[in-house]
C-alpha positions, 0 to 999 in steps of 0.5 A: 379925089376923096369921096364920102362912102354912100353909107355916110350920107345915110347916117349923117344927112348933113353930108347928103349935099357933099355926097351928091356933089361927089357922085355928080363929079364921077362921070367927068373923072371916069371920062378923063381916066378913059382918055388918059388910058387910051393916050397911054396905050398909044404911048402918049403922056399928059402934056407938060404943065397939064394938071393932074388929079391931086394937084391944087389947080386940077378941075374935072 
């Protein structure tokens, strides 16, 4: 997921809303990564057809 660097919002106030949306998405992304890492440690993978970050149909 592409995100704005925090300094971008400071230098360009029109990007403030996009920056806030990016930051709001982080907890969900971190939790999904944590669950995926735990599953991988158990030898489990994503089920077939599960969307992956970067896929067009991926939602947090």
